[in-house]
C-alpha positions in Angstrom: 31.2 113.8 -6.5 34.3 113.5 -4.5 35.1 110.1 -3.3 35.4 109.6 0.7 38.6 108.4 1.9 38.5 105.0 3.8 39.7 104.8 7.1 41.1 101.5 8.6 40.5 102.3 12.2 38.8 105.4 13.4 39.5 107.2 16.6 35.8 106.6 18.1 35.7 103.1 16.8 35.2 100.4 19.6 38.1 98.4 20.1 36.6 95.1 19.9 34.2 96.1 16.9 36.4 94.0 14.4 36.5 91.0 16.8 32.7 91.2 16.9 32.5 91.5 13.1 34.4 88.2 12.9 32.3 86.6 15.5 29.0 87.8 13.8 30.1 86.5 10.3 30.5 83.1 11.8 26.6 83.3 12.9 25.1 85.4 10.1 27.2 84.3 7.2 29.2 86.4 5.1 26.8 87.9 2.7 24.0 89.0 5.5 25.5 92.5 6.2 22.4 93.8 7.4 22.4 91.2 10.0 25.7 91.7 11.1 25.1 95.4 11.5 22.2 94.8 13.6 24.6 92.4 15.7 27.4 94.5 16.1 26.0 98.2 15.8 28.4 99.0 13.1 27.2 100.6 9.8 26.9 98.3 6.8 29.3 100.5 4.8 31.9 100.0 7.6 31.3 96.0 7.7 31.5 95.8 3.7 34.8 97.7 3.9 36.1 95.4 6.9 35.1 92.4 4.7 36.5 93.5 1.5 39.9 95.3 2.4 40.6 95.6 6.0 40.6 92.0 6.9 42.5 90.6 3.7 45.3 93.3 5.0 45.4 91.5 8.5 45.6 88.2 6.7 42.2 87.0 7.1 40.5 84.8 4.6 36.9 83.7 4.0 36.2 79.9 3.4 32.9 78.5 2.1 32.2 75.4 4.3 30.6 72.9 2.0 28.4 70.1 3.4 29.8 67.0 1.4 27.1 64.8 2.9 24.3 66.6 1.1 26.2 66.2 -2.0 26.3 62.6 -1.8 29.9 62.6 -0.8 31.5 60.9 2.3 35.0 62.4 3.2 37.7 60.2 4.0 41.3 60.9 5.7 44.5 59.4 4.2 48.0 58.8 4.9 50.1 57.9 1.8 53.8 56.7 2.2 55.2 56.7 -1.4 57.9 54.5 -2.2 61.6 56.0 -2.8 61.3 55.6 -6.5 58.1 57.5 -6.9 58.5 59.9 -3.9 59.7 62.6 -6.5 56.6 62.2 -8.5 54.1 62.4 -5.5 53.0 66.0 -6.4 51.9 65.1 -9.7 50.3 61.7 -8.8 48.4 63.5 -6.2 47.4 66.3 -8.5 46.1 63.7 -11.2 44.1 62.1 -8.3 42.3 65.4 -7.9 41.5 65.7 -11.5 40.0 62.1 -11.6 40.0 60.5 -8.1 38.2 62.9 -5.8 41.1 64.1 -3.9 40.3 67.5 -2.3 43.4 68.3 -0.2 47.0 66.8 0.3 50.0 67.9 2.3 53.6 66.5 2.9 54.5 66.2 6.5 57.8 67.0 8.1 59.8 65.4 9.8 57.8 62.3 8.8 58.1 62.7 5.0 54.6 61.0 4.2 51.6 62.8 2.7 48.2 63.1 4.2 45.2 63.6 2.1 41.4 63.9 2.1 39.2 62.5 -0.6 35.5 63.2 -0.9 34.3 59.8 -2.3 30.7 58.9 -3.5 28.8 56.9 -0.9 29.7 53.6 -0.6 32.8 53.4 -2.8 35.4 53.4 0.0 36.2 49.8 -0.5 36.6 50.2 -4.2 39.0 53.0 -3.6 41.0 51.0 -1.0 41.3 48.2 -3.8 42.7 50.8 -6.0 45.4 52.4 -3.3 46.2 48.6 -2.6 47.2 48.2 -6.2 49.5 51.4 -6.2 51.3 49.2 -3.4 51.5 46.3 -5.7 52.9 48.5 -8.4 55.5 49.8 -6.1 54.0 53.4 -6.4 53.2 53.5 -2.6 55.0 51.6 0.2 51.8 51.8 2.5 48.7 53.8 3.1 45.6 54.2 5.3 41.9 55.4 4.5 39.6 56.0 7.0 36.0 57.6 6.9 35.5 60.7 8.8 32.5 60.4 11.1 32.6 64.1 12.3 34.3 67.0 10.7 34.3 70.4 11.8 36.0 73.6 10.4 36.1 76.0 13.1 35.7 79.7 12.7 38.3 82.0 13.8 38.0 82.8 17.6 39.1 86.6 17.6 39.1 86.9 21.5 42.9 86.8 21.6 43.7 88.7 18.4 45.1 92.3 18.7 43.5 94.1 15.5 45.8 96.9 16.0 49.2 95.0 16.1 47.8 92.0 13.7 49.0 89.6 16.0 47.9 87.0 18.8 48.0 88.0 22.3 47.0 84.9 24.2 46.8 84.2 27.7 46.8 80.4 28.0 45.4 80.4 31.4 42.3 82.4 30.2 42.2 79.8 27.4 42.1 76.9 29.9 39.2 78.5 31.8 37.1 78.8 28.8 34.1 76.3 28.0 35.0 73.6 25.6 33.1 73.3 22.2 31.8 69.7 21.9 32.1 68.0 18.4 28.7 68.1 16.7 26.9 64.5 16.3 28.0 62.5 13.5 24.4 61.8 11.9 24.4 61.1 8.4 22.9 63.2 6.0 20.6 62.4 3.1 21.6 63.9 -0.4 19.9 67.0 -1.2 18.1 68.0 -4.6 21.2 69.3 -6.5 22.7 69.7 -10.0 25.7 70.5 -11.9 24.9 74.2 -11.9 24.9 74.0 -8.1 28.4 72.4 -8.2 29.8 75.1 -10.3 28.6 77.9 -8.0 29.8 76.0 -5.1 33.2 75.7 -6.7 33.3 79.3 -7.3 32.5 80.3 -3.6 35.4 77.9 -2.3 37.6 79.6 -4.7 36.6 83.2 -3.7 33.7 83.6 -1.1 33.6 87.2 -2.0 32.7 86.6 -5.4 29.2 87.9 -6.4 26.7 85.8 -8.7 26.9 88.5 -11.5 30.8 88.0 -12.0 30.4 84.1 -11.3 28.0 84.0 -14.1 30.1 86.0 -16.5 33.2 83.8 -15.5 31.0 80.6 -16.2 29.3 82.1 -19.3 26.0 81.3 -17.6 22.9 83.7 -17.8 22.8 85.4 -14.5 19.1 84.4 -13.9 19.9 80.8 -14.1 22.7 81.1 -11.7 20.5 83.2 -9.4 17.7 80.4 -9.4 20.1 77.7 -8.7 21.9 79.6 -6.1 18.5 80.5 -4.2 16.5 77.2 -4.8 19.3 74.7 -4.1 22.4 76.3 -2.6 20.8 78.5 -0.2 17.5 76.3 0.4 19.5 73.2 1.2 22.2 74.9 2.7 24.9 73.3 0.5 27.2 75.7 1.9 26.5 75.5 5.5 28.5 78.5 6.6 31.3 81.0 5.8 34.3 80.5 8.1 37.1 83.3 8.6 40.5 82.0 9.2 43.6 83.9 10.0 46.2 82.9 7.3 49.0 85.3 7.5 52.1 83.8 6.1 55.1 86.1 5.7 58.3 85.9 7.2 59.4 89.5 7.3 59.1 89.4 10.9 59.2 86.3 13.2 56.1 87.2 15.0 54.3 86.5 11.9 55.9 83.3 10.9 53.5 80.3 11.2 53.3 76.7 11.0 50.5 74.7 9.9 50.5 71.6 12.5 48.8 68.3 12.6 48.3 66.7 16.1 46.9 63.1 15.7 45.8 61.2 18.8 45.5 57.4 18.1 44.0 54.5 20.6 42.1 56.7 22.8 39.5 55.7 25.3 36.0 57.6 25.1 37.1 59.6 28.4 40.7 60.4 26.6 39.0 61.8 23.3 36.4 63.9 25.5 39.4 65.4 27.3 41.7 66.0 24.4 38.6 67.4 22.3 37.6 69.7 25.0 41.3 71.0 25.3 41.8 71.4 21.6 38.5 73.0 21.2 39.5 75.9 23.0 42.5 76.9 20.8 42.2 80.1 19.2 44.0 79.3 16.1 42.5 75.9 15.7 41.4 75.3 12.1 39.7 71.9 11.9 38.9 68.7 13.9 38.3 65.2 12.3 37.2 62.2 14.1 37.7 59.2 12.1 36.0 55.8 12.0 38.7 54.2 13.9 38.6 56.5 16.8 41.5 58.6 15.5 41.2 62.4 16.3 43.1 64.8 14.0 43.4 68.4 14.8 44.9 70.9 12.3 45.9 74.1 13.7 47.7 77.5 12.1 50.3 78.0 14.9 52.2 81.3 15.1 56.1 80.2 15.8 56.3 82.5 18.9 53.4 80.7 20.3 54.5 77.1 19.4 56.1 76.4 23.0 53.3 77.8 24.8 50.5 76.2 22.8 52.4 72.7 23.0 52.7 73.3 26.8 49.0 74.2 27.2 48.1 71.0 25.4 50.7 68.9 27.4 49.1 70.2 30.9 45.8 69.6 29.5 46.3 65.8 28.8 49.9 64.9 30.1 49.6 61.2 30.0 48.8 61.0 26.5 52.3 61.2 25.2 52.4 57.8 23.7 49.1 58.1 21.9 50.0 61.6 20.0 51.9 62.4 16.9 52.7 65.9 15.8 53.5 66.9 12.1 54.1 70.3 10.0 53.0 70.7 6.8 55.8 71.4 4.5 55.5 74.9 2.8 54.9 74.7 -0.8 53.9 71.0 -0.9 50.2 71.3 0.1 47.2 72.1 -1.9 43.6 72.3 -1.1 40.7 72.0 -4.1 37.3 72.7 -4.6 34.6 70.0 -4.7 35.2 67.4 -7.5 32.5 68.9 -9.7 34.1 67.5 -12.9 33.5 64.0 -11.7 29.7 64.5 -11.6 28.3 63.2 -15.1 24.8 62.7 -16.2 23.3 63.4 -12.9 25.6 61.1 -10.5 28.9 60.6 -9.3 31.5 58.5 -11.5 34.1 56.5 -10.1 36.4 54.9 -12.5 39.5 53.1 -11.4 40.7 52.4 -15.0 40.6 56.3 -15.8 42.5 57.0 -12.5 45.3 54.4 -13.5 45.5 55.9 -16.9 45.9 59.3 -15.3 48.7 58.1 -13.2 50.5 56.6 -16.0 50.4 59.8 -17.8 51.5 62.0 -15.0 54.0 59.9 -13.6 56.1 60.3 -16.8 57.5 56.6 -16.4 55.3 53.7 -16.9 53.6 52.3 -13.7 55.5 48.8 -12.7 53.7 45.8 -13.4 
């Protein structure tokens, strides 16, 4: 039987179909093609083609949004200022902390030069972890650090309203952005741990690495019987919503043309009153290329954005106009390309049915990765 040739955009296709598919994925999930079809009116094969091929060519990626609270983990935001003697070893040290110390993300910020990091720590271990980081200060590895619990975290799905799918670029009218309704942060209620096991963590880990993988392929990769994996996915991962959603992100990162150059940007607001926090969050929630928002226990608000270089001035002007009186309370940093990494859930730290935190193991790993002995 002859194979039909895929067409990226047909002449009779609605101009906003791809935007509607992106929006529907945020509601229905990545795998519920039938529901996406009902929501958009597009054929299921069209949707599968868009997800598997077309969107990838435009720079879109799909990310599994894990509910850490249901896994018995609490996310913490850290700033790490490495000493001059150990600055060149920062990457090795941070990667070692991913293996044995619950680190799930790190990035070096410029022009500041320090690092930010995310830790998904077992419940009630934050004080123990602060003690460990304080020990790194005493040993001369860190000059200083902060470690604050994240009360509320939201990974925002891409807003396709201002994205031109024909040209593959943003076309933002900031006056219209300002007129849109804000999206408040969800409540920060604490989640009780769900019923999960090591198999579930393996599935979640693989979905974080590639959300388009099928369970059949994951089972082969993990050398686990497919029926076993399907059972755990259905009765634990899906039932308890351990992966609470699949978000779509525009992550185009090419410098072939200036229009496609981007800067991963962190805007951090300190010392905000309740009213100021509300105004900042309302303005930021409307930004089409906002990636995530984190509200820390000390009141700090951190927004991570993937800003096209050509939109940087107009974006910062929009924020400045929205909250013109907060210049003394905001800092801006840019993630240095090549010095940032995201990691999956720390599945390897789950042993004998519980999360293990071993400061001695962490220190031994740093001693090995740091090449030189730790200072006494």
